[in-house]
C-alpha positions in Angstrom: 103.5 151.1 119.4 101.7 153.0 116.6 99.1 150.1 116.1 98.6 150.0 119.9 97.9 153.8 120.0 95.5 153.6 117.1 93.0 151.5 119.0 90.8 149.3 116.8 91.5 148.4 113.2 90.0 146.0 110.7 92.2 143.2 111.9 91.6 143.8 115.6 89.8 141.4 117.9 86.2 142.7 117.8 85.2 142.5 121.4 88.1 141.7 123.8 87.1 141.1 127.4 87.7 143.5 130.4 90.1 141.1 132.1 92.9 141.8 129.6 92.9 145.6 130.0 96.3 146.7 131.3 97.9 150.1 131.8 100.9 151.3 129.8 103.1 154.3 130.7 103.9 156.6 127.8 105.4 160.0 127.4 102.9 162.6 126.3 105.2 163.7 123.5 104.3 160.4 121.7 100.6 161.2 122.0 101.2 164.8 120.8 103.2 163.6 117.8 100.3 161.3 116.8 97.5 163.8 117.1 97.6 164.7 113.4 97.5 161.0 112.5 94.9 160.0 115.0 92.4 162.9 115.0 90.4 161.2 112.3 90.5 157.8 113.8 87.1 156.7 115.1 88.6 155.1 118.2 91.6 156.6 119.9 93.2 154.9 123.0 92.3 156.5 126.3 95.0 158.4 128.1 95.1 160.0 131.5 97.9 162.2 133.1 100.3 160.5 135.6 103.0 163.0 136.4 105.1 165.5 134.4 105.0 164.4 130.8 104.0 160.8 131.6 100.5 159.5 130.8 98.8 156.2 131.4 97.4 154.6 128.2 95.1 151.6 128.4 95.1 148.7 126.1 93.9 145.1 125.7 96.8 142.7 126.2 96.1 140.3 123.4 98.3 137.5 122.1 101.3 139.1 120.4 100.1 142.7 120.6 98.1 145.4 122.4 94.9 147.0 121.2 94.0 150.4 122.6 90.9 150.8 124.8 88.5 153.5 123.4 85.4 155.0 124.9 83.1 152.7 123.0 85.0 149.7 124.6 84.2 151.2 128.0 80.5 151.5 127.0 80.5 147.9 125.7 82.1 146.6 128.9 80.1 148.8 131.2 83.2 150.4 132.8 82.9 154.0 133.9 85.9 156.0 132.9 86.9 156.8 136.5 87.0 153.0 137.2 89.4 152.2 134.3 92.6 152.6 136.3 91.4 150.3 139.0 90.3 147.6 136.5 93.6 147.8 134.6 95.7 147.7 137.9 93.8 144.6 139.1 94.4 142.9 135.8 98.1 143.9 135.9 98.5 142.5 139.4 96.8 139.2 138.3 99.1 138.9 135.3 102.1 139.5 137.6 101.0 136.8 140.0 99.6 139.3 142.6 102.7 141.3 143.3 105.5 143.6 142.1 109.1 142.7 143.0 112.4 144.4 142.8 116.1 143.4 143.0 118.4 145.3 145.4 122.0 146.2 144.6 123.2 148.2 147.6 121.1 151.4 147.8 119.7 150.9 144.3 116.5 148.9 143.5 115.5 147.6 140.1 111.9 146.7 139.4 111.7 143.3 137.6 108.4 141.9 136.6 108.9 140.9 132.9 106.6 141.1 129.9 107.7 144.7 129.3 105.5 145.8 132.2 108.1 147.3 134.6 107.0 150.9 133.8 103.4 149.9 134.3 104.1 149.3 137.9 103.9 153.0 138.5 100.1 152.6 138.9 100.6 150.0 141.7 100.5 152.4 144.7 100.7 149.7 147.3 104.1 148.6 145.9 105.5 152.1 146.1 104.0 152.6 149.5 105.6 149.4 150.8 109.0 150.4 149.3 108.7 153.9 150.9 107.9 152.2 154.3 110.9 149.9 153.9 113.2 152.8 153.1 111.6 155.0 155.7 111.9 157.8 153.1 110.3 159.0 149.9 111.4 157.0 146.8 113.2 158.5 143.8 112.6 156.7 140.5 114.4 156.8 137.1 112.1 155.6 134.3 114.4 154.8 131.4 111.9 152.8 129.3 109.1 150.4 129.8 111.6 147.6 130.8 113.9 149.6 133.1 112.7 151.2 136.3 115.3 152.1 138.9 114.7 153.4 142.4 116.4 154.6 145.6 115.8 156.5 148.8 115.6 160.3 148.5 117.9 160.4 151.4 120.7 158.6 149.5 122.1 161.7 147.8 124.9 159.8 146.0 122.5 157.3 144.6 120.1 160.0 143.5 123.0 161.7 141.7 123.9 158.3 140.2 120.3 157.9 138.9 120.4 161.3 137.3 123.7 160.4 135.6 122.2 157.2 134.3 119.3 159.1 132.8 121.7 161.7 131.3 123.8 158.9 129.8 120.8 157.2 128.3 119.6 160.4 126.8 123.0 160.9 125.1 123.5 157.3 123.9 120.0 156.3 122.8 118.8 156.8 119.2 115.3 157.4 120.7 114.2 159.3 123.8 114.0 157.9 127.3 110.5 157.5 128.8 111.2 160.3 131.3 114.0 162.7 131.4 113.0 163.7 134.9 113.5 161.8 138.0 110.2 161.0 139.8 109.4 161.1 143.5 106.9 158.9 145.3 105.6 160.6 148.4 102.3 158.7 148.5 101.6 160.2 145.1 103.9 160.9 142.1 105.8 164.2 141.8 108.7 165.3 139.8 111.9 165.5 141.8 113.4 168.9 142.1 116.7 170.0 143.6 115.1 170.9 146.9 113.9 167.3 147.4 117.3 165.6 147.2 
């Protein structure tokens, strides 16, 4: 993860193309912890806020590793910063074969796309809109790590409580932090779930 956040290095591919830029969901605490390390780096990966402590980082998906996208990459590729999320989302969908899928177990859904990109699906608004339409309710999401994204209807109170318990168990059992300690709510945009929502 550190090498990905650092952006370019001497061993990096000099000019990767725009069609391998993908989004990566990170917790802002990781970025904050690296400020002292990265403030003197010439090229730092671009981040933008998503919701709560979550941010979207952008990287080139290269064979065997990721390389952060920096401002000079955007200049080289003639991508305006406001366009970066759309470019990365299009690339992500192409890599995933055009869609995001989930597996249902009763009232619980688990996003499964592979390649450690499950958390990255949070940028695919159309998928979450579709799930919201299917459930006929807002969607509650537990984001354990980049491989584990669980969801349910906000109206399924027992399942929302189960998701909160899963996150609490992961916080207690893991040696490292979970991606988000908060449950998320998709209403057509991302929000943090509060007690009044469930």
